[in-house]
KEVO-112794 format. One record per residue (C-alpha): z, y, x; residue number from 1. Coordinates in pm, whole numbers, plus 32768, in hexadecimal, padded with zeros to 4 digits. Last residue first. Layout:
% residues N
{up->Z north->Y east->X num->NUM}
...
This chain:
% residues 269
{up->97DA north->1DF3 east->DAD7 num->269}
{up->986B north->1E39 east->D97C num->268}
{up->99A8 north->1EB9 east->DA25 num->267}
{up->990D north->2011 east->DA5B num->266}
{up->9876 north->2027 east->D8FD num->265}
{up->98EA north->2185 east->D8A5 num->264}
{up->9A4D north->2131 east->D906 num->263}
{up->9B1A north->213D east->D7C9 num->262}
{up->9BB7 north->1FE1 east->D7CE num->261}
{up->9CBC north->1F7F east->D6CD num->260}
{up->9D94 north->1E80 east->D781 num->259}
{up->9E49 north->1D61 east->D6D8 num->258}
{up->9FA1 north->1CDA east->D68A num->257}
{up->9F95 north->1D51 east->D523 num->256}
{up->9E98 north->1D9E east->D414 num->255}
{up->9EFD north->1D04 east->D2C8 num->254}
{up->9F92 north->1E48 east->D23C num->253}
{up->9E67 north->1F0D east->D2BC num->252}
{up->9DDA north->1F84 east->D16D num->251}
{up->9F35 north->1FFC east->D108 num->250}
{up->9F43 north->2109 east->D217 num->249}
{up->9FF5 north->2120 east->D364 num->248}
{up->9ED9 north->207D east->D425 num->247}
{up->9DE2 north->2169 east->D37D num->246}
{up->9EB2 north->2298 east->D3E1 num->245}
{up->9EAB north->222B east->D54C num->244}
{up->9D30 north->220B east->D53D num->243}
{up->9D20 north->2368 east->D4A4 num->242}
{up->9DF5 north->23EE east->D5BF num->241}
{up->9D03 north->235C east->D6BF num->240}
{up->9BE0 north->2416 east->D622 num->239}
{up->9CB6 north->2553 east->D616 num->238}
{up->9CE4 north->2542 east->D78E num->237}
{up->9B68 north->2562 east->D7BB num->236}
{up->9AAF north->2452 east->D87A num->235}
{up->99DD north->24BE east->D9A2 num->234}
{up->9868 north->249A east->D986 num->233}
{up->9755 north->23B0 east->D9F7 num->232}
{up->976D north->229B east->D8F6 num->231}
{up->96FC north->215D east->D9A5 num->230}
{up->9822 north->2178 east->DA94 num->229}
{up->980A north->20CB east->DBE5 num->228}
{up->97CA north->2204 east->DCB6 num->227}
{up->989A north->22E2 east->DBD5 num->226}
{up->99BB north->2333 east->DCC1 num->225}
{up->9905 north->22F6 east->DE0A num->224}
{up->9799 north->2369 east->DE0C num->223}
{up->978B north->2447 east->DCD7 num->222}
{up->98E8 north->24E0 east->DCE4 num->221}
{up->9906 north->24E4 east->DE60 num->220}
{up->97BC north->258D east->DEB1 num->219}
{up->9831 north->26F0 east->DE63 num->218}
{up->9966 north->26B5 east->DF38 num->217}
{up->989A north->2691 east->E076 num->216}
{up->98A7 north->253F east->E127 num->215}
{up->998F north->24AD east->E22E num->214}
{up->99FF north->2387 east->E156 num->213}
{up->9B74 north->23C8 east->E172 num->212}
{up->9B53 north->2543 east->E17F num->211}
{up->9A6F north->2553 east->E050 num->210}
{up->9B4D north->2457 east->DFA1 num->209}
{up->9C7B north->2539 east->DFCC num->208}
{up->9BC1 north->266A east->DF47 num->207}
{up->9B41 north->25AC east->DE1A num->206}
{up->9C97 north->250F east->DDEC num->205}
{up->9D32 north->2666 east->DDB6 num->204}
{up->9C42 north->26A4 east->DC97 num->203}
{up->9C9B north->254C east->DC11 num->202}
{up->9E0D north->25A1 east->DC03 num->201}
{up->9DC2 north->26F6 east->DB65 num->200}
{up->9D1C north->263E east->DA45 num->199}
{up->9BBC north->25EE east->D9CA num->198}
{up->9BEB north->2477 east->D9AF num->197}
{up->9B56 north->2377 east->DA9E num->196}
{up->9B4E north->221D east->DA07 num->195}
{up->9C3A north->21DD east->D8EB num->194}
{up->9D08 north->20A4 east->D8B8 num->193}
{up->9DF1 north->20B1 east->D78D num->192}
{up->9EF8 north->1FA2 east->D7AA num->191}
{up->9FA2 north->1EEA east->D691 num->190}
{up->A0F6 north->1E91 east->D607 num->189}
{up->A140 north->1E38 east->D49E num->188}
{up->A29B north->1E22 east->D404 num->187}
{up->A2DA north->1D75 east->D2B7 num->186}
{up->A405 north->1CB5 east->D33E num->185}
{up->A355 north->1B64 east->D361 num->184}
{up->A248 north->1C0E east->D431 num->183}
{up->A337 north->1CBF east->D51E num->182}
{up->A364 north->1BB5 east->D62A num->181}
{up->A1F3 north->1B64 east->D649 num->180}
{up->A187 north->1CD0 east->D634 num->179}
{up->A28A north->1D40 east->D733 num->178}
{up->A208 north->1C36 east->D822 num->177}
{up->A0A6 north->1CB6 east->D7F0 num->176}
{up->A10F north->1E1E east->D834 num->175}
{up->A1CF north->1DBE east->D96E num->174}
{up->A0A1 north->1D03 east->D9F1 num->173}
{up->9FB8 north->1E2A east->D9B7 num->172}
{up->A0B8 north->1F15 east->DA51 num->171}
{up->A0B9 north->1E42 east->DB8E num->170}
{up->9F40 north->1E69 east->DBB0 num->169}
{up->9F6F north->1FDF east->DB7A num->168}
{up->A07A north->1FFA east->DC86 num->167}
{up->9FB6 north->1F32 east->DD88 num->166}
{up->9E7A north->1FFB east->DD45 num->165}
{up->9F34 north->2146 east->DD69 num->164}
{up->9FEA north->20DC east->DEA5 num->163}
{up->9EBA north->204B east->DF55 num->162}
{up->9DC4 north->215E east->DEF9 num->161}
{up->9CF0 north->2175 east->E038 num->160}
{up->9BEE north->2076 east->DFC2 num->159}
{up->9BC2 north->2037 east->DE51 num->158}
{up->9C4E north->1F16 east->DD89 num->157}
{up->9BF4 north->1E99 east->DC2F num->156}
{up->9CC2 north->1E47 east->DAFA num->155}
{up->9DE7 north->1F39 east->DB11 num->154}
{up->9CFA north->201B east->DBCF num->153}
{up->9C33 north->2035 east->DA8B num->152}
{up->9D6A north->20F4 east->DA2B num->151}
{up->9EC1 north->20C6 east->D990 num->150}
{up->9F55 north->21A8 east->D88A num->149}
{up->A05A north->20BE east->D7FA num->148}
{up->A084 north->20BD east->D682 num->147}
{up->A1C2 north->2028 east->D5F1 num->146}
{up->A1D1 north->2029 east->D476 num->145}
{up->A300 north->1FC4 east->D3AB num->144}
{up->A36B north->1F1A east->D26A num->143}
{up->A47A north->1E27 east->D1FC num->142}
{up->A587 north->1F31 east->D1D3 num->141}
{up->A67E north->1E9B east->D2C9 num->140}
{up->A56C north->1E23 east->D3B3 num->139}
{up->A4E3 north->1F84 east->D3D7 num->138}
{up->A640 north->2010 east->D412 num->137}
{up->A693 north->1F0A east->D519 num->136}
{up->A536 north->1F2C east->D5B3 num->135}
{up->A53D north->209A east->D61A num->134}
{up->A626 north->2093 east->D746 num->133}
{up->A586 north->1F60 east->D7E2 num->132}
{up->A42F north->1FF7 east->D7A3 num->131}
{up->A49D north->2133 east->D857 num->130}
{up->A532 north->2067 east->D975 num->129}
{up->A3F4 north->1F9C east->D99F num->128}
{up->A320 north->20D8 east->D987 num->127}
{up->A3FB north->2170 east->DA9B num->126}
{up->A3CA north->2041 east->DB7D num->125}
{up->A251 north->2044 east->DB61 num->124}
{up->A1B5 north->219E east->DB7A num->123}
{up->A2D5 north->2278 east->DBF0 num->122}
{up->A37C north->217D east->DCDA num->121}
{up->A233 north->20E5 east->DD4F num->120}
{up->A1AC north->223C east->DDAC num->119}
{up->A2F3 north->229F east->DE55 num->118}
{up->A2F9 north->2166 east->DF30 num->117}
{up->A190 north->2198 east->DF9D num->116}
{up->A1E3 north->2305 east->DFE8 num->115}
{up->A306 north->229A east->E0C5 num->114}
{up->A22A north->219C east->E178 num->113}
{up->A12F north->22AA east->E1DB num->112}
{up->9FCC north->2219 east->E1C8 num->111}
{up->9F1B north->2230 east->E319 num->110}
{up->9EEF north->20BA east->E357 num->109}
{up->9EA3 north->208C east->E1E5 num->108}
{up->9D88 north->2189 east->E1E8 num->107}
{up->9DE1 north->22C2 east->E122 num->106}
{up->9DAD north->234A east->DFC3 num->105}
{up->9EF2 north->23BF east->DF24 num->104}
{up->9F2F north->23B2 east->DDAE num->103}
{up->A038 north->2401 east->DCB2 num->102}
{up->A08D north->237F east->DB5B num->101}
{up->A13A north->23BF east->DA12 num->100}
{up->A0A0 north->230E east->D8E6 num->99}
{up->A195 north->2218 east->D84E num->98}
{up->A16F north->2258 east->D6D9 num->97}
{up->A298 north->21DA east->D610 num->96}
{up->A294 north->21D9 east->D495 num->95}
{up->A3D0 north->2194 east->D3CA num->94}
{up->A4C6 north->222A east->D4C2 num->93}
{up->A63A north->2220 east->D477 num->92}
{up->A69E north->2203 east->D5E4 num->91}
{up->A580 north->2261 east->D6CD num->90}
{up->A63C north->237D east->D779 num->89}
{up->A74E north->228D east->D7EB num->88}
{up->A653 north->21B8 east->D8A8 num->87}
{up->A5C0 north->22E7 east->D954 num->86}
{up->A719 north->236D east->D9AE num->85}
{up->A771 north->2223 east->DA57 num->84}
{up->A624 north->2226 east->DB0F num->83}
{up->A643 north->237E east->DBA9 num->82}
{up->A4EF north->235C east->DC53 num->81}
{up->A46B north->23BD east->DAFD num->80}
{up->A4C7 north->252A east->DB34 num->79}
{up->A520 north->25AD east->D9DC num->78}
{up->A4F0 north->26EF east->D918 num->77}
{up->A4E1 north->269F east->D7A5 num->76}
{up->A403 north->2786 east->D6D8 num->75}
{up->A40A north->274F east->D55E num->74}
{up->A2BF north->272B east->D4AB num->73}
{up->A2CC north->272C east->D330 num->72}
{up->A230 north->2677 east->D20C num->71}
{up->A13E north->26CA east->D0F7 num->70}
{up->A05D north->2799 east->D1D3 num->69}
{up->9F70 north->2871 east->D107 num->68}
{up->A01D north->29B7 east->D15E num->67}
{up->9FD9 north->2998 east->D2D1 num->66}
{up->A0C0 north->2AA1 east->D365 num->65}
{up->A1D5 north->29A7 east->D3A4 num->64}
{up->A0E5 north->28C9 east->D466 num->63}
{up->A070 north->29E6 east->D543 num->62}
{up->A1D7 north->2A50 east->D582 num->61}
{up->A232 north->28EB east->D5DF num->60}
{up->A112 north->28E6 east->D6D7 num->59}
{up->A189 north->2A25 east->D77F num->58}
{up->A2F0 north->29AB east->D78E num->57}
{up->A282 north->2863 east->D824 num->56}
{up->A1B3 north->2909 east->D933 num->55}
{up->A2D5 north->29E7 east->D995 num->54}
{up->A3C4 north->28C0 east->D9AC num->53}
{up->A2DF north->27E4 east->DA7D num->52}
{up->A3B3 north->26A7 east->DAA7 num->51}
{up->A313 north->2619 east->D96F num->50}
{up->A37A north->2580 east->D823 num->49}
{up->A2F4 north->25F6 east->D6D2 num->48}
{up->A3DC north->255E east->D5D0 num->47}
{up->A2FD north->2559 east->D49F num->46}
{up->A371 north->2564 east->D335 num->45}
{up->A253 north->24B2 east->D28F num->44}
{up->A184 north->2538 east->D16F num->43}
{up->A028 north->24C3 east->D1CB num->42}
{up->9FE0 north->2618 east->D268 num->41}
{up->A114 north->25DE east->D340 num->40}
{up->A072 north->249D east->D3BD num->39}
{up->9F33 north->2557 east->D417 num->38}
{up->9FF0 north->2676 east->D4BD num->37}
{up->A0BD north->258D east->D598 num->36}
{up->9F8D north->24BB east->D5F0 num->35}
{up->9EC0 north->25EB east->D65B num->34}
{up->9FDF north->266F east->D72F num->33}
{up->A00C north->251C east->D7D4 num->32}
{up->9E98 north->24F7 east->D81C num->31}
{up->9E80 north->2644 east->D8D2 num->30}
{up->9FB4 north->271E east->D8DE num->29}
{up->A12B north->2744 east->D8B7 num->28}
{up->A154 north->25F0 east->D811 num->27}
{up->A17A north->2513 east->D944 num->26}
{up->A246 north->242B east->D86B num->25}
{up->A21B north->2412 east->D6F3 num->24}
{up->A33A north->23B2 east->D60D num->23}
{up->A2FD north->2384 east->D49B num->22}
{up->A3F7 north->239C east->D380 num->21}
{up->A38B north->232B east->D227 num->20}
{up->A3E4 north->23D1 east->D0DA num->19}
{up->A277 north->241F east->D092 num->18}
{up->A19C north->234E east->D176 num->17}
{up->A075 north->233A east->D08A num->16}
{up->9F2E north->22CD east->D125 num->15}
{up->9E2F north->22C0 east->D011 num->14}
{up->9E0F north->2188 east->CF3F num->13}
{up->9D1D north->21C9 east->CE21 num->12}
{up->9C01 north->222E east->CF0A num->11}
{up->9C1C north->20DB east->CFB1 num->10}
{up->9BE6 north->2028 east->CE64 num->9}
{up->9D17 north->1F81 east->CDD1 num->8}
{up->9D13 north->1E05 east->CDCF num->7}
{up->9CDD north->1D64 east->CC7F num->6}
{up->9DD7 north->1C54 east->CC36 num->5}
{up->9D2A north->1B08 east->CC06 num->4}
{up->9CF5 north->1AA6 east->CA9A num->3}
{up->9DF4 north->19B4 east->CA0F num->2}
{up->9D5B north->186D east->C9A3 num->1}
C-alpha cells in the first residue's frame, strides 16, 4: 500500500507571494498599512489604495526603504465612492484585501442619511465591485485570495453604529457568497474580525463614544470599547496583518467562507 504523502510542517511553508499582485484598500494607515507591508514582505507587488495621497506616498517610502521586503508597494490614489474606478483597479489582482472603512457614532434618529449612504458605499458596495473586478483574473489562473476586514460588529451589534454594523454584516454575507462561488475556481474568501484596533479610526471613536454615552474619554476604552473583552487591550494593526497573511498562505487553503475572530474573547459570552 502506498504510504500517505507527508504534509509539510508549518515552518516549511512560509508565505511566498512572489509574482503575485495584491490590492489593499485603506492602505495609508492603520490595518491597511500593516497589511500592505506584510504582503510586500512576502514578495507581493502591492497596490496600496487610498484617497489620502500624502499618506500613501509616506507609506510607500517606508516600504521602499525596508531592504528586507521582497515585493513592492505602489501607491494608488482612489476614492472608493467612484465604484467604476474601484472595479477597474482590481483587474489582475491575485490577493484582494478589502479594508477601507469609516465610522460615525450617532443614534439612529440623529444619523445623517448621506453619511449612512457613504458608509455602505465604501464598506459594502465598493468591496463588491472590487471583488467583481478581481475574480475574472483569479478564476482564469485557478487561484485567488479575498480577505475582507470585517469586525466583531460583523457578528454582533452595538448601539449608535447603525451604518457600520449594517455594512459589516453585509460584508460577511458577501464574503460567504464569494467563497461558495469561488471554491471550484481555487479562490478562497474569508473575513478577519478584529475587536478594537489601535488606529486613528478607533481614536476618533473614543471621542464620539464619550459624547454618545455622556462619559469622559478616559472611561470609554475600559467601560465601552473593552467592556466585553476578556483581554483588556487594543489589538495592534500588525496582529490583524498576520491573520491576513495566514489566510493567504498554504496552511489556509481549506479555509473559506468563514470568519477569523480576533476579539479578545468578546464573542465568547
